[in-house]
mmCIF entry with sequence, helices, sheets and N, C-alpha, C, O atoms, coordinates in Angstrom:
data_MODEL
# 
_entry.id   MODEL 
# 
_entity.id                         1 
_entity.type                       polymer 
_entity.pdbx_number_of_molecules   1 
# 
_entity_poly.entity_id                      1 
_entity_poly.type                           'polypeptide(L)' 
_entity_poly.nstd_linkage                   no 
_entity_poly.nstd_monomer                   no 
_entity_poly.pdbx_seq_one_letter_code       MPLLNVLIVLIVVGVILWLINNYIPMDRKIKSILNVVAVIVVIIWLLKVFGILSI 
_entity_poly.pdbx_seq_one_letter_code_can   MPLLNVLIVLIVVGVILWLINNYIPMDRKIKSILNVVAVIVVIIWLLKVFGILSI 
_entity_poly.pdbx_strand_id                 A 
# 
loop_
_entity_poly_seq.entity_id 
_entity_poly_seq.num 
_entity_poly_seq.mon_id 
_entity_poly_seq.hetero 
1 1  MET n 
1 2  PRO n 
1 3  LEU n 
1 4  LEU n 
1 5  ASN n 
1 6  VAL n 
1 7  LEU n 
1 8  ILE n 
1 9  VAL n 
1 10 LEU n 
1 11 ILE n 
1 12 VAL n 
1 13 VAL n 
1 14 GLY n 
1 15 VAL n 
1 16 ILE n 
1 17 LEU n 
1 18 TRP n 
1 19 LEU n 
1 20 ILE n 
1 21 ASN n 
1 22 ASN n 
1 23 TYR n 
1 24 ILE n 
1 25 PRO n 
1 26 MET n 
1 27 ASP n 
1 28 ARG n 
1 29 LYS n 
1 30 ILE n 
1 31 LYS n 
1 32 SER n 
1 33 ILE n 
1 34 LEU n 
1 35 ASN n 
1 36 VAL n 
1 37 VAL n 
1 38 ALA n 
1 39 VAL n 
1 40 ILE n 
1 41 VAL n 
1 42 VAL n 
1 43 ILE n 
1 44 ILE n 
1 45 TRP n 
1 46 LEU n 
1 47 LEU n 
1 48 LYS n 
1 49 VAL n 
1 50 PHE n 
1 51 GLY n 
1 52 ILE n 
1 53 LEU n 
1 54 SER n 
1 55 ILE n 
# 
_struct_asym.id          A 
_struct_asym.entity_id   1 
# 
loop_
_struct_conf.conf_type_id 
_struct_conf.id 
_struct_conf.pdbx_PDB_helix_id 
_struct_conf.beg_label_comp_id 
_struct_conf.beg_label_asym_id 
_struct_conf.beg_label_seq_id 
_struct_conf.pdbx_beg_PDB_ins_code 
_struct_conf.end_label_comp_id 
_struct_conf.end_label_asym_id 
_struct_conf.end_label_seq_id 
_struct_conf.pdbx_end_PDB_ins_code 
_struct_conf.beg_auth_comp_id 
_struct_conf.beg_auth_asym_id 
_struct_conf.beg_auth_seq_id 
_struct_conf.end_auth_comp_id 
_struct_conf.end_auth_asym_id 
_struct_conf.end_auth_seq_id 
_struct_conf.pdbx_PDB_helix_class 
_struct_conf.details 
_struct_conf.pdbx_PDB_helix_length 
HELX_P HELX_P1 AA1 LEU A 3  ? TYR A 23 ? LEU A 3  TYR A 23 1 ? 21 
HELX_P HELX_P2 AA2 ARG A 28 ? VAL A 49 ? ARG A 28 VAL A 49 1 ? 22 
# 
_struct_conf_type.id          HELX_P 
_struct_conf_type.criteria    ? 
_struct_conf_type.reference   ? 
# 
loop_
_atom_site.group_PDB 
_atom_site.id 
_atom_site.type_symbol 
_atom_site.label_atom_id 
_atom_site.label_alt_id 
_atom_site.label_comp_id 
_atom_site.label_asym_id 
_atom_site.label_entity_id 
_atom_site.label_seq_id 
_atom_site.pdbx_PDB_ins_code 
_atom_site.Cartn_x 
_atom_site.Cartn_y 
_atom_site.Cartn_z 
_atom_site.occupancy 
_atom_site.B_iso_or_equiv 
_atom_site.pdbx_formal_charge 
_atom_site.auth_seq_id 
_atom_site.auth_comp_id 
_atom_site.auth_asym_id 
_atom_site.auth_atom_id 
_atom_site.pdbx_PDB_model_num 
ATOM 1   N N  . MET A 1 1  ? 122.143 63.764 123.981 1.00 0.00 ? 1  MET A N  1 
ATOM 2   C CA . MET A 1 1  ? 123.629 63.978 123.640 1.00 0.00 ? 1  MET A CA 1 
ATOM 3   C C  . MET A 1 1  ? 124.456 63.169 124.720 1.00 0.00 ? 1  MET A C  1 
ATOM 4   O O  . MET A 1 1  ? 124.233 63.418 125.905 1.00 0.00 ? 1  MET A O  1 
ATOM 5   N N  . PRO A 1 2  ? 125.278 62.335 124.423 1.00 0.00 ? 2  PRO A N  1 
ATOM 6   C CA . PRO A 1 2  ? 126.010 61.519 125.295 1.00 0.00 ? 2  PRO A CA 1 
ATOM 7   C C  . PRO A 1 2  ? 126.874 62.561 126.216 1.00 0.00 ? 2  PRO A C  1 
ATOM 8   O O  . PRO A 1 2  ? 127.240 63.689 125.886 1.00 0.00 ? 2  PRO A O  1 
ATOM 9   N N  . LEU A 1 3  ? 127.082 61.949 127.344 1.00 0.00 ? 3  LEU A N  1 
ATOM 10  C CA . LEU A 1 3  ? 127.841 62.748 128.340 1.00 0.00 ? 3  LEU A CA 1 
ATOM 11  C C  . LEU A 1 3  ? 129.269 62.913 127.936 1.00 0.00 ? 3  LEU A C  1 
ATOM 12  O O  . LEU A 1 3  ? 129.842 63.929 128.328 1.00 0.00 ? 3  LEU A O  1 
ATOM 13  N N  . LEU A 1 4  ? 129.968 61.984 127.150 1.00 0.00 ? 4  LEU A N  1 
ATOM 14  C CA . LEU A 1 4  ? 131.191 62.195 126.601 1.00 0.00 ? 4  LEU A CA 1 
ATOM 15  C C  . LEU A 1 4  ? 131.293 63.429 125.664 1.00 0.00 ? 4  LEU A C  1 
ATOM 16  O O  . LEU A 1 4  ? 132.306 64.128 125.675 1.00 0.00 ? 4  LEU A O  1 
ATOM 17  N N  . ASN A 1 5  ? 130.260 63.685 124.872 1.00 0.00 ? 5  ASN A N  1 
ATOM 18  C CA . ASN A 1 5  ? 130.232 64.756 123.950 1.00 0.00 ? 5  ASN A CA 1 
ATOM 19  C C  . ASN A 1 5  ? 130.131 66.081 124.721 1.00 0.00 ? 5  ASN A C  1 
ATOM 20  O O  . ASN A 1 5  ? 130.692 67.097 124.313 1.00 0.00 ? 5  ASN A O  1 
ATOM 21  N N  . VAL A 1 6  ? 129.384 66.040 125.870 1.00 0.00 ? 6  VAL A N  1 
ATOM 22  C CA . VAL A 1 6  ? 129.327 67.198 126.779 1.00 0.00 ? 6  VAL A CA 1 
ATOM 23  C C  . VAL A 1 6  ? 130.548 67.622 127.314 1.00 0.00 ? 6  VAL A C  1 
ATOM 24  O O  . VAL A 1 6  ? 130.911 68.798 127.334 1.00 0.00 ? 6  VAL A O  1 
ATOM 25  N N  . LEU A 1 7  ? 131.292 66.511 127.820 1.00 0.00 ? 7  LEU A N  1 
ATOM 26  C CA . LEU A 1 7  ? 132.595 66.713 128.435 1.00 0.00 ? 7  LEU A CA 1 
ATOM 27  C C  . LEU A 1 7  ? 133.588 67.284 127.385 1.00 0.00 ? 7  LEU A C  1 
ATOM 28  O O  . LEU A 1 7  ? 134.357 68.177 127.739 1.00 0.00 ? 7  LEU A O  1 
ATOM 29  N N  . ILE A 1 8  ? 133.609 66.844 126.192 1.00 0.00 ? 8  ILE A N  1 
ATOM 30  C CA . ILE A 1 8  ? 134.520 67.225 125.137 1.00 0.00 ? 8  ILE A CA 1 
ATOM 31  C C  . ILE A 1 8  ? 134.352 68.673 124.825 1.00 0.00 ? 8  ILE A C  1 
ATOM 32  O O  . ILE A 1 8  ? 135.315 69.430 124.699 1.00 0.00 ? 8  ILE A O  1 
ATOM 33  N N  . VAL A 1 9  ? 133.099 69.045 124.704 1.00 0.00 ? 9  VAL A N  1 
ATOM 34  C CA . VAL A 1 9  ? 132.695 70.491 124.431 1.00 0.00 ? 9  VAL A CA 1 
ATOM 35  C C  . VAL A 1 9  ? 133.183 71.458 125.529 1.00 0.00 ? 9  VAL A C  1 
ATOM 36  O O  . VAL A 1 9  ? 133.720 72.532 125.261 1.00 0.00 ? 9  VAL A O  1 
ATOM 37  N N  . LEU A 1 10 ? 132.970 71.024 126.741 1.00 0.00 ? 10 LEU A N  1 
ATOM 38  C CA . LEU A 1 10 ? 133.447 71.801 127.864 1.00 0.00 ? 10 LEU A CA 1 
ATOM 39  C C  . LEU A 1 10 ? 134.930 71.963 127.962 1.00 0.00 ? 10 LEU A C  1 
ATOM 40  O O  . LEU A 1 10 ? 135.444 73.006 128.365 1.00 0.00 ? 10 LEU A O  1 
ATOM 41  N N  . ILE A 1 11 ? 135.585 70.946 127.599 1.00 0.00 ? 11 ILE A N  1 
ATOM 42  C CA . ILE A 1 11 ? 137.220 70.973 127.472 1.00 0.00 ? 11 ILE A CA 1 
ATOM 43  C C  . ILE A 1 11 ? 137.595 71.944 126.388 1.00 0.00 ? 11 ILE A C  1 
ATOM 44  O O  . ILE A 1 11 ? 138.437 72.833 126.513 1.00 0.00 ? 11 ILE A O  1 
ATOM 45  N N  . VAL A 1 12 ? 136.856 71.675 125.261 1.00 0.00 ? 12 VAL A N  1 
ATOM 46  C CA . VAL A 1 12 ? 137.214 72.602 124.223 1.00 0.00 ? 12 VAL A CA 1 
ATOM 47  C C  . VAL A 1 12 ? 136.971 74.109 124.472 1.00 0.00 ? 12 VAL A C  1 
ATOM 48  O O  . VAL A 1 12 ? 137.810 74.947 124.142 1.00 0.00 ? 12 VAL A O  1 
ATOM 49  N N  . VAL A 1 13 ? 135.880 74.407 125.024 1.00 0.00 ? 13 VAL A N  1 
ATOM 50  C CA . VAL A 1 13 ? 135.492 75.816 125.381 1.00 0.00 ? 13 VAL A CA 1 
ATOM 51  C C  . VAL A 1 13 ? 136.592 76.311 126.340 1.00 0.00 ? 13 VAL A C  1 
ATOM 52  O O  . VAL A 1 13 ? 137.152 77.397 126.192 1.00 0.00 ? 13 VAL A O  1 
ATOM 53  N N  . GLY A 1 14 ? 136.866 75.434 127.343 1.00 0.00 ? 14 GLY A N  1 
ATOM 54  C CA . GLY A 1 14 ? 137.867 75.817 128.277 1.00 0.00 ? 14 GLY A CA 1 
ATOM 55  C C  . GLY A 1 14 ? 139.214 76.163 127.743 1.00 0.00 ? 14 GLY A C  1 
ATOM 56  O O  . GLY A 1 14 ? 139.812 77.163 128.139 1.00 0.00 ? 14 GLY A O  1 
ATOM 57  N N  . VAL A 1 15 ? 139.707 75.337 126.835 1.00 0.00 ? 15 VAL A N  1 
ATOM 58  C CA . VAL A 1 15 ? 141.000 75.504 126.134 1.00 0.00 ? 15 VAL A CA 1 
ATOM 59  C C  . VAL A 1 15 ? 140.941 76.900 125.251 1.00 0.00 ? 15 VAL A C  1 
ATOM 60  O O  . VAL A 1 15 ? 141.806 77.776 125.276 1.00 0.00 ? 15 VAL A O  1 
ATOM 61  N N  . ILE A 1 16 ? 139.886 76.911 124.567 1.00 0.00 ? 16 ILE A N  1 
ATOM 62  C CA . ILE A 1 16 ? 139.780 78.284 123.843 1.00 0.00 ? 16 ILE A CA 1 
ATOM 63  C C  . ILE A 1 16 ? 139.808 79.432 124.605 1.00 0.00 ? 16 ILE A C  1 
ATOM 64  O O  . ILE A 1 16 ? 140.492 80.393 124.250 1.00 0.00 ? 16 ILE A O  1 
ATOM 65  N N  . LEU A 1 17 ? 139.081 79.447 125.707 1.00 0.00 ? 17 LEU A N  1 
ATOM 66  C CA . LEU A 1 17 ? 139.168 80.581 126.618 1.00 0.00 ? 17 LEU A CA 1 
ATOM 67  C C  . LEU A 1 17 ? 140.447 80.860 127.117 1.00 0.00 ? 17 LEU A C  1 
ATOM 68  O O  . LEU A 1 17 ? 140.883 82.011 127.111 1.00 0.00 ? 17 LEU A O  1 
ATOM 69  N N  . TRP A 1 18 ? 141.212 79.723 127.633 1.00 0.00 ? 18 TRP A N  1 
ATOM 70  C CA . TRP A 1 18 ? 142.465 79.865 128.257 1.00 0.00 ? 18 TRP A CA 1 
ATOM 71  C C  . TRP A 1 18 ? 143.520 80.406 127.160 1.00 0.00 ? 18 TRP A C  1 
ATOM 72  O O  . TRP A 1 18 ? 144.443 81.149 127.496 1.00 0.00 ? 18 TRP A O  1 
ATOM 73  N N  . LEU A 1 19 ? 143.334 80.008 125.896 1.00 0.00 ? 19 LEU A N  1 
ATOM 74  C CA . LEU A 1 19 ? 144.268 80.521 124.808 1.00 0.00 ? 19 LEU A CA 1 
ATOM 75  C C  . LEU A 1 19 ? 143.911 81.807 124.574 1.00 0.00 ? 19 LEU A C  1 
ATOM 76  O O  . LEU A 1 19 ? 144.894 82.516 124.358 1.00 0.00 ? 19 LEU A O  1 
ATOM 77  N N  . ILE A 1 20 ? 142.743 82.441 124.531 1.00 0.00 ? 20 ILE A N  1 
ATOM 78  C CA . ILE A 1 20 ? 142.347 83.781 124.382 1.00 0.00 ? 20 ILE A CA 1 
ATOM 79  C C  . ILE A 1 20 ? 142.793 84.602 125.493 1.00 0.00 ? 20 ILE A C  1 
ATOM 80  O O  . ILE A 1 20 ? 143.229 85.731 125.272 1.00 0.00 ? 20 ILE A O  1 
ATOM 81  N N  . ASN A 1 21 ? 142.718 84.124 126.693 1.00 0.00 ? 21 ASN A N  1 
ATOM 82  C CA . ASN A 1 21 ? 143.186 84.859 127.955 1.00 0.00 ? 21 ASN A CA 1 
ATOM 83  C C  . ASN A 1 21 ? 144.736 85.025 128.032 1.00 0.00 ? 21 ASN A C  1 
ATOM 84  O O  . ASN A 1 21 ? 145.267 86.012 128.540 1.00 0.00 ? 21 ASN A O  1 
ATOM 85  N N  . ASN A 1 22 ? 145.389 84.019 127.507 1.00 0.00 ? 22 ASN A N  1 
ATOM 86  C CA . ASN A 1 22 ? 146.933 83.975 127.705 1.00 0.00 ? 22 ASN A CA 1 
ATOM 87  C C  . ASN A 1 22 ? 147.614 84.511 126.367 1.00 0.00 ? 22 ASN A C  1 
ATOM 88  O O  . ASN A 1 22 ? 148.715 85.057 126.443 1.00 0.00 ? 22 ASN A O  1 
ATOM 89  N N  . TYR A 1 23 ? 147.051 84.380 125.304 1.00 0.00 ? 23 TYR A N  1 
ATOM 90  C CA . TYR A 1 23 ? 147.865 84.802 124.074 1.00 0.00 ? 23 TYR A CA 1 
ATOM 91  C C  . TYR A 1 23 ? 147.406 85.965 123.175 1.00 0.00 ? 23 TYR A C  1 
ATOM 92  O O  . TYR A 1 23 ? 148.140 86.478 122.331 1.00 0.00 ? 23 TYR A O  1 
ATOM 93  N N  . ILE A 1 24 ? 146.079 86.359 123.430 1.00 0.00 ? 24 ILE A N  1 
ATOM 94  C CA . ILE A 1 24 ? 145.655 87.576 122.676 1.00 0.00 ? 24 ILE A CA 1 
ATOM 95  C C  . ILE A 1 24 ? 145.689 88.717 123.483 1.00 0.00 ? 24 ILE A C  1 
ATOM 96  O O  . ILE A 1 24 ? 145.066 88.730 124.544 1.00 0.00 ? 24 ILE A O  1 
ATOM 97  N N  . PRO A 1 25 ? 146.455 89.839 123.039 1.00 0.00 ? 25 PRO A N  1 
ATOM 98  C CA . PRO A 1 25 ? 146.563 90.953 123.916 1.00 0.00 ? 25 PRO A CA 1 
ATOM 99  C C  . PRO A 1 25 ? 145.342 91.812 123.790 1.00 0.00 ? 25 PRO A C  1 
ATOM 100 O O  . PRO A 1 25 ? 145.065 92.371 122.729 1.00 0.00 ? 25 PRO A O  1 
ATOM 101 N N  . MET A 1 26 ? 144.563 91.925 124.945 1.00 0.00 ? 26 MET A N  1 
ATOM 102 C CA . MET A 1 26 ? 143.234 92.757 125.023 1.00 0.00 ? 26 MET A CA 1 
ATOM 103 C C  . MET A 1 26 ? 143.287 93.446 126.233 1.00 0.00 ? 26 MET A C  1 
ATOM 104 O O  . MET A 1 26 ? 144.117 93.124 127.083 1.00 0.00 ? 26 MET A O  1 
ATOM 105 N N  . ASP A 1 27 ? 142.470 94.390 126.416 1.00 0.00 ? 27 ASP A N  1 
ATOM 106 C CA . ASP A 1 27 ? 142.202 95.101 127.681 1.00 0.00 ? 27 ASP A CA 1 
ATOM 107 C C  . ASP A 1 27 ? 141.599 94.186 128.652 1.00 0.00 ? 27 ASP A C  1 
ATOM 108 O O  . ASP A 1 27 ? 140.770 93.368 128.252 1.00 0.00 ? 27 ASP A O  1 
ATOM 109 N N  . ARG A 1 28 ? 141.951 94.243 129.972 1.00 0.00 ? 28 ARG A N  1 
ATOM 110 C CA . ARG A 1 28 ? 141.491 93.325 131.017 1.00 0.00 ? 28 ARG A CA 1 
ATOM 111 C C  . ARG A 1 28 ? 139.896 93.380 131.086 1.00 0.00 ? 28 ARG A C  1 
ATOM 112 O O  . ARG A 1 28 ? 139.262 92.337 131.246 1.00 0.00 ? 28 ARG A O  1 
ATOM 113 N N  . LYS A 1 29 ? 139.347 94.445 130.981 1.00 0.00 ? 29 LYS A N  1 
ATOM 114 C CA . LYS A 1 29 ? 137.812 94.545 131.083 1.00 0.00 ? 29 LYS A CA 1 
ATOM 115 C C  . LYS A 1 29 ? 137.282 93.686 129.795 1.00 0.00 ? 29 LYS A C  1 
ATOM 116 O O  . LYS A 1 29 ? 136.367 92.889 130.005 1.00 0.00 ? 29 LYS A O  1 
ATOM 117 N N  . ILE A 1 30 ? 137.751 93.795 128.627 1.00 0.00 ? 30 ILE A N  1 
ATOM 118 C CA . ILE A 1 30 ? 137.147 93.058 127.541 1.00 0.00 ? 30 ILE A CA 1 
ATOM 119 C C  . ILE A 1 30 ? 137.271 91.601 127.689 1.00 0.00 ? 30 ILE A C  1 
ATOM 120 O O  . ILE A 1 30 ? 136.406 90.859 127.225 1.00 0.00 ? 30 ILE A O  1 
ATOM 121 N N  . LYS A 1 31 ? 138.362 91.127 128.347 1.00 0.00 ? 31 LYS A N  1 
ATOM 122 C CA . LYS A 1 31 ? 138.664 89.811 128.619 1.00 0.00 ? 31 LYS A CA 1 
ATOM 123 C C  . LYS A 1 31 ? 137.586 89.235 129.615 1.00 0.00 ? 31 LYS A C  1 
ATOM 124 O O  . LYS A 1 31 ? 136.989 88.175 129.427 1.00 0.00 ? 31 LYS A O  1 
ATOM 125 N N  . SER A 1 32 ? 137.412 90.069 130.697 1.00 0.00 ? 32 SER A N  1 
ATOM 126 C CA . SER A 1 32 ? 136.504 89.740 131.744 1.00 0.00 ? 32 SER A CA 1 
ATOM 127 C C  . SER A 1 32 ? 135.073 89.516 131.125 1.00 0.00 ? 32 SER A C  1 
ATOM 128 O O  . SER A 1 32 ? 134.369 88.553 131.429 1.00 0.00 ? 32 SER A O  1 
ATOM 129 N N  . ILE A 1 33 ? 134.712 90.484 130.237 1.00 0.00 ? 33 ILE A N  1 
ATOM 130 C CA . ILE A 1 33 ? 133.298 90.483 129.654 1.00 0.00 ? 33 ILE A CA 1 
ATOM 131 C C  . ILE A 1 33 ? 133.159 89.260 128.791 1.00 0.00 ? 33 ILE A C  1 
ATOM 132 O O  . ILE A 1 33 ? 132.126 88.591 128.815 1.00 0.00 ? 33 ILE A O  1 
ATOM 133 N N  . LEU A 1 34 ? 134.228 88.949 127.999 1.00 0.00 ? 34 LEU A N  1 
ATOM 134 C CA . LEU A 1 34 ? 134.295 87.697 127.132 1.00 0.00 ? 34 LEU A CA 1 
ATOM 135 C C  . LEU A 1 34 ? 134.148 86.462 127.933 1.00 0.00 ? 34 LEU A C  1 
ATOM 136 O O  . LEU A 1 34 ? 133.507 85.514 127.479 1.00 0.00 ? 34 LEU A O  1 
ATOM 137 N N  . ASN A 1 35 ? 134.735 86.418 129.159 1.00 0.00 ? 35 ASN A N  1 
ATOM 138 C CA . ASN A 1 35 ? 134.773 85.361 129.937 1.00 0.00 ? 35 ASN A CA 1 
ATOM 139 C C  . ASN A 1 35 ? 133.377 85.116 130.591 1.00 0.00 ? 35 ASN A C  1 
ATOM 140 O O  . ASN A 1 35 ? 132.914 83.979 130.676 1.00 0.00 ? 35 ASN A O  1 
ATOM 141 N N  . VAL A 1 36 ? 132.777 86.128 131.010 1.00 0.00 ? 36 VAL A N  1 
ATOM 142 C CA . VAL A 1 36 ? 131.401 86.082 131.581 1.00 0.00 ? 36 VAL A CA 1 
ATOM 143 C C  . VAL A 1 36 ? 130.404 85.628 130.553 1.00 0.00 ? 36 VAL A C  1 
ATOM 144 O O  . VAL A 1 36 ? 129.573 84.769 130.849 1.00 0.00 ? 36 VAL A O  1 
ATOM 145 N N  . VAL A 1 37 ? 130.454 86.179 129.334 1.00 0.00 ? 37 VAL A N  1 
ATOM 146 C CA . VAL A 1 37 ? 129.596 85.814 128.270 1.00 0.00 ? 37 VAL A CA 1 
ATOM 147 C C  . VAL A 1 37 ? 129.685 84.336 127.958 1.00 0.00 ? 37 VAL A C  1 
ATOM 148 O O  . VAL A 1 37 ? 128.699 83.600 127.913 1.00 0.00 ? 37 VAL A O  1 
ATOM 149 N N  . ALA A 1 38 ? 130.935 83.952 127.746 1.00 0.00 ? 38 ALA A N  1 
ATOM 150 C CA . ALA A 1 38 ? 131.246 82.531 127.501 1.00 0.00 ? 38 ALA A CA 1 
ATOM 151 C C  . ALA A 1 38 ? 130.586 81.554 128.445 1.00 0.00 ? 38 ALA A C  1 
ATOM 152 O O  . ALA A 1 38 ? 129.995 80.538 128.077 1.00 0.00 ? 38 ALA A O  1 
ATOM 153 N N  . VAL A 1 39 ? 130.759 82.005 129.869 1.00 0.00 ? 39 VAL A N  1 
ATOM 154 C CA . VAL A 1 39 ? 130.369 81.117 130.904 1.00 0.00 ? 39 VAL A CA 1 
ATOM 155 C C  . VAL A 1 39 ? 128.736 81.097 130.849 1.00 0.00 ? 39 VAL A C  1 
ATOM 156 O O  . VAL A 1 39 ? 128.155 80.033 131.061 1.00 0.00 ? 39 VAL A O  1 
ATOM 157 N N  . ILE A 1 40 ? 128.081 82.164 130.592 1.00 0.00 ? 40 ILE A N  1 
ATOM 158 C CA . ILE A 1 40 ? 126.742 82.251 130.554 1.00 0.00 ? 40 ILE A CA 1 
ATOM 159 C C  . ILE A 1 40 ? 126.055 81.371 129.410 1.00 0.00 ? 40 ILE A C  1 
ATOM 160 O O  . ILE A 1 40 ? 125.073 80.641 129.546 1.00 0.00 ? 40 ILE A O  1 
ATOM 161 N N  . VAL A 1 41 ? 126.751 81.593 128.324 1.00 0.00 ? 41 VAL A N  1 
ATOM 162 C CA . VAL A 1 41 ? 126.384 80.725 127.168 1.00 0.00 ? 41 VAL A CA 1 
ATOM 163 C C  . VAL A 1 41 ? 126.509 79.227 127.396 1.00 0.00 ? 41 VAL A C  1 
ATOM 164 O O  . VAL A 1 41 ? 125.584 78.485 127.066 1.00 0.00 ? 41 VAL A O  1 
ATOM 165 N N  . VAL A 1 42 ? 127.622 78.758 127.950 1.00 0.00 ? 42 VAL A N  1 
ATOM 166 C CA . VAL A 1 42 ? 127.839 77.393 128.263 1.00 0.00 ? 42 VAL A CA 1 
ATOM 167 C C  . VAL A 1 42 ? 126.772 76.918 129.303 1.00 0.00 ? 42 VAL A C  1 
ATOM 168 O O  . VAL A 1 42 ? 126.258 75.809 129.150 1.00 0.00 ? 42 VAL A O  1 
ATOM 169 N N  . ILE A 1 43 ? 126.450 77.648 130.265 1.00 0.00 ? 43 ILE A N  1 
ATOM 170 C CA . ILE A 1 43 ? 125.523 77.210 131.303 1.00 0.00 ? 43 ILE A CA 1 
ATOM 171 C C  . ILE A 1 43 ? 124.089 77.089 130.694 1.00 0.00 ? 43 ILE A C  1 
ATOM 172 O O  . ILE A 1 43 ? 123.348 76.150 130.983 1.00 0.00 ? 43 ILE A O  1 
ATOM 173 N N  . ILE A 1 44 ? 123.752 78.056 129.866 1.00 0.00 ? 44 ILE A N  1 
ATOM 174 C CA . ILE A 1 44 ? 122.406 77.953 129.203 1.00 0.00 ? 44 ILE A CA 1 
ATOM 175 C C  . ILE A 1 44 ? 122.422 76.676 128.218 1.00 0.00 ? 44 ILE A C  1 
ATOM 176 O O  . ILE A 1 44 ? 121.435 75.947 128.119 1.00 0.00 ? 44 ILE A O  1 
ATOM 177 N N  . TRP A 1 45 ? 123.631 76.455 127.485 1.00 0.00 ? 45 TRP A N  1 
ATOM 178 C CA . TRP A 1 45 ? 123.597 75.282 126.697 1.00 0.00 ? 45 TRP A CA 1 
ATOM 179 C C  . TRP A 1 45 ? 123.532 73.949 127.475 1.00 0.00 ? 45 TRP A C  1 
ATOM 180 O O  . TRP A 1 45 ? 122.925 72.962 127.060 1.00 0.00 ? 45 TRP A O  1 
ATOM 181 N N  . LEU A 1 46 ? 124.239 74.011 128.691 1.00 0.00 ? 46 LEU A N  1 
ATOM 182 C CA . LEU A 1 46 ? 124.187 72.798 129.393 1.00 0.00 ? 46 LEU A CA 1 
ATOM 183 C C  . LEU A 1 46 ? 122.626 72.515 129.973 1.00 0.00 ? 46 LEU A C  1 
ATOM 184 O O  . LEU A 1 46 ? 122.121 71.393 130.020 1.00 0.00 ? 46 LEU A O  1 
ATOM 185 N N  . LEU A 1 47 ? 122.051 73.598 130.349 1.00 0.00 ? 47 LEU A N  1 
ATOM 186 C CA . LEU A 1 47 ? 120.574 73.480 130.814 1.00 0.00 ? 47 LEU A CA 1 
ATOM 187 C C  . LEU A 1 47 ? 119.691 72.982 129.613 1.00 0.00 ? 47 LEU A C  1 
ATOM 188 O O  . LEU A 1 47 ? 118.742 72.217 129.785 1.00 0.00 ? 47 LEU A O  1 
ATOM 189 N N  . LYS A 1 48 ? 120.038 73.429 128.480 1.00 0.00 ? 48 LYS A N  1 
ATOM 190 C CA . LYS A 1 48 ? 119.240 72.863 127.329 1.00 0.00 ? 48 LYS A CA 1 
ATOM 191 C C  . LYS A 1 48 ? 119.536 71.358 127.081 1.00 0.00 ? 48 LYS A C  1 
ATOM 192 O O  . LYS A 1 48 ? 118.639 70.538 126.884 1.00 0.00 ? 48 LYS A O  1 
ATOM 193 N N  . VAL A 1 49 ? 120.749 71.081 127.103 1.00 0.00 ? 49 VAL A N  1 
ATOM 194 C CA . VAL A 1 49 ? 121.243 69.654 126.951 1.00 0.00 ? 49 VAL A CA 1 
ATOM 195 C C  . VAL A 1 49 ? 120.695 68.633 127.928 1.00 0.00 ? 49 VAL A C  1 
ATOM 196 O O  . VAL A 1 49 ? 120.454 67.490 127.540 1.00 0.00 ? 49 VAL A O  1 
ATOM 197 N N  . PHE A 1 50 ? 120.488 69.011 129.199 1.00 0.00 ? 50 PHE A N  1 
ATOM 198 C CA . PHE A 1 50 ? 119.991 68.259 130.094 1.00 0.00 ? 50 PHE A CA 1 
ATOM 199 C C  . PHE A 1 50 ? 118.476 68.335 130.407 1.00 0.00 ? 50 PHE A C  1 
ATOM 200 O O  . PHE A 1 50 ? 117.933 67.788 131.367 1.00 0.00 ? 50 PHE A O  1 
ATOM 201 N N  . GLY A 1 51 ? 117.860 69.103 129.447 1.00 0.00 ? 51 GLY A N  1 
ATOM 202 C CA . GLY A 1 51 ? 116.296 69.237 129.397 1.00 0.00 ? 51 GLY A CA 1 
ATOM 203 C C  . GLY A 1 51 ? 115.821 70.107 130.559 1.00 0.00 ? 51 GLY A C  1 
ATOM 204 O O  . GLY A 1 51 ? 114.614 70.136 130.798 1.00 0.00 ? 51 GLY A O  1 
ATOM 205 N N  . ILE A 1 52 ? 116.623 70.778 131.259 1.00 0.00 ? 52 ILE A N  1 
ATOM 206 C CA . ILE A 1 52 ? 116.147 71.657 132.323 1.00 0.00 ? 52 ILE A CA 1 
ATOM 207 C C  . ILE A 1 52 ? 115.428 73.000 131.772 1.00 0.00 ? 52 ILE A C  1 
ATOM 208 O O  . ILE A 1 52 ? 114.413 73.490 132.269 1.00 0.00 ? 52 ILE A O  1 
ATOM 209 N N  . LEU A 1 53 ? 116.097 73.475 130.719 1.00 0.00 ? 53 LEU A N  1 
ATOM 210 C CA . LEU A 1 53 ? 115.623 74.612 130.038 1.00 0.00 ? 53 LEU A CA 1 
ATOM 211 C C  . LEU A 1 53 ? 115.146 74.306 128.686 1.00 0.00 ? 53 LEU A C  1 
ATOM 212 O O  . LEU A 1 53 ? 115.843 73.616 127.944 1.00 0.00 ? 53 LEU A O  1 
ATOM 213 N N  . SER A 1 54 ? 113.966 74.785 128.295 1.00 0.00 ? 54 SER A N  1 
ATOM 214 C CA . SER A 1 54 ? 113.487 74.393 127.049 1.00 0.00 ? 54 SER A CA 1 
ATOM 215 C C  . SER A 1 54 ? 112.979 75.624 126.291 1.00 0.00 ? 54 SER A C  1 
ATOM 216 O O  . SER A 1 54 ? 111.771 75.849 126.209 1.00 0.00 ? 54 SER A O  1 
ATOM 217 N N  . ILE A 1 55 ? 113.840 76.367 125.773 1.00 0.00 ? 55 ILE A N  1 
ATOM 218 C CA . ILE A 1 55 ? 113.583 77.647 125.059 1.00 0.00 ? 55 ILE A CA 1 
ATOM 219 C C  . ILE A 1 55 ? 113.490 77.332 123.535 1.00 0.00 ? 55 ILE A C  1 
ATOM 220 O O  . ILE A 1 55 ? 113.281 78.238 122.728 1.00 0.00 ? 55 ILE A O  1 
# 
């Protein structure tokens, strides 16, 4: 996967998280859990993209 595609995906995920955090009324704990899960998923995806993790 080209580096530009990885960068675009990271930007899109960041914008979506920002929109959810700012414009969707949720309890603070739920937003924190959502943010942590999203970061973990993105990290695992990045490890797979760069070939460090092969699940």
